[in-house]
C-alpha positions, 0 to 999 in steps of 0.5 A: 061820711065817717063816723068819728072814734072817740080815742079812749083818753080825748085830753091825752098830752104827749107828755103825759104818753112819755111819762106813762112810757117812763114810769114802766121801765122797772116792770119790763126790765123785770120780765126781760128774763121771761120775755126772752125765755118764751119768745114773747111778751106776755099778754099782761105786757101787752095789755099793759101797752094797750091801756096806757094808750101807746099803740094809737100814739100816732093812728090819726084822731077821727080812727081814735088814736091820739095823731101824736107828732114823730117825735113823740113816737120817738120818745115813747118807744125809746123810753120802753126799748130802754126797759125791754128792746124786745118790747119796744120793738113789738111796740113800735112796729106793730103801732107803726103800721097805721102808716102802712094802712092809711094808704088802703082805700077808705073802706078798708080802713074803716073796717079795720079800726072797727068801733074802737079803734083798736088796730095793732098790726104785724107786717110781712113785706116779703110776698112769701104767699100767692093769691089767686083772683076771684070775684070780688078778690083773692084767695090766698095761701102761704106761710110768712116768716118774721111776724113780729108780735103776730101772737098780739095783733088785731090784723096782720098786713101780708105781701102776696104774689097774684098768680096770672094777674090781668093784663095792667094788674098788679103782680104783688099786693099788701092784704089785709087780713084779720087776726082769725085769719092766720095761725101761728107756727113757732119757728123763731129761734135766735140768739137775739130778740128772742121775745118778740115772737116773731113766727111764722104765719100760715094762712090756707085759702084765705079770701081777701077783698081787692080793697083790702089788697092794695098793690104793693109797693103802693106807688100812686096811692094816696091818702083818703082826703076827708080821713087824714086832712088834720094828719099831717105825720102821715103826708110824710114820706115812708122810707124815714119813718119805716128806718125811725121804727127800728132805729128807735128800739135800737137807741133806746136799747143802748139807753138801757145798756147804759144804764146798767153799765153805770150800775155795775160801776157803783158796786163793783171793784177792779180787779187787781192790786188796786181793788179800787171802785169802779167809779174812781178809775180813769179807764172806767170813766172814760169808757162810761163818758165815751158810751153817754157821749154816742148815745146821747148824739144817736138819740140827738140825730133820731129826734132831730130827724124826727122834727126834719120829718115832721117839717117835710110833711107839713110842707107836703100838706101845705103845698101837695108836693112831696118830699124829694128824693134827695130830702128823703134819702139824706133823712134815712142816712142821719137815721142809720147813723144813729144806729151806727152810733147806738151799737158803738156804744153797745159793743164799748159797754160790753167788751169793758164790762168783763166776762160776767156780761157773757153769762147766759142770764146776764141782762146786759149780755141780753142788751148786746145780743138784742142791739147786735141783732138789730144792728144786722137788719136788713133795713140798717145796712148803711152801704147800700144806703150810702151809695144809693144816696150818692147815686141819686144826689149825682143824678145816677138812678139807684141800685138794688133796693136800699 
């Protein structure tokens, strides 16, 4: 028997969620420099995200969430990343990991959501720890890097290898741990996305129950039917959802860079003999138009794929048939193409603004650094994704991990 958790605002709509995200833009821009300098978003910013209901946007209503669809998620995350890409990154991933939680046993999910449904969990999928099987579960130790948002979490999801697994038992698991189980070591020192707090988390001989240590990757695991009968989004394939998490941040960051680009046109004049305002010069008009088209196309592609994802999820919920591999990989390629387009726009913006964008405290330079760091993320390596789409489309096995 599941006791439903009422969301904080039962009548909240997706339009109101988007309006709240848009309304935060100026505040997030004002806090960008401090977020970067301190290496983390502030507790005040995190609380504003909590109070607005953003972390619950796709969380099932049964567990205290709002159960909105993937297009709502995309629109909200891009709006936040437009104001601050680093804040958008933490929000996007930490809230998105309810998708990972959904394939845990119901017992573990109920423990995680607790009495109020307040669940915020970073994830490190690279197995940087080890677990020893003991009665009822595992004792786990290790140090996991790149734990984005770990300072503002209620839980964390960490992959670990199992020492001497029993015959037939998985060699790797994903543990669901409480915030009190780990300590944070500040080691995140990068040229962009510095404000995500993607630090190292360390655990020493922490017990995790078998119910909270699912086999990983979660092959063959299914959603608890009694909890997800009305949660259509969770019927969709994992990979496009995961790519949407990060692509939404890149596209939102490109929108933010374009905002600043336009602002420079309205206040600056061209150097040289003309001294004309930039808004009057064809070169700047052309570049703004190109970037406008790139950013809008990136967002349109991302939103269209989010709608397609929901259609696939609805079909799976109705028929029980999972998304076929060709559709799953094709959706992933479109999402990655949106990253390409957004990155191209930000690169044009940076190189045509002038050397002012290169100043250490330049907000436009910060957007450029952030987008370039995100462009290099392992998940955004579209060459290998394209190769594997072509291979599997023509009946050949994929290579590597993409």
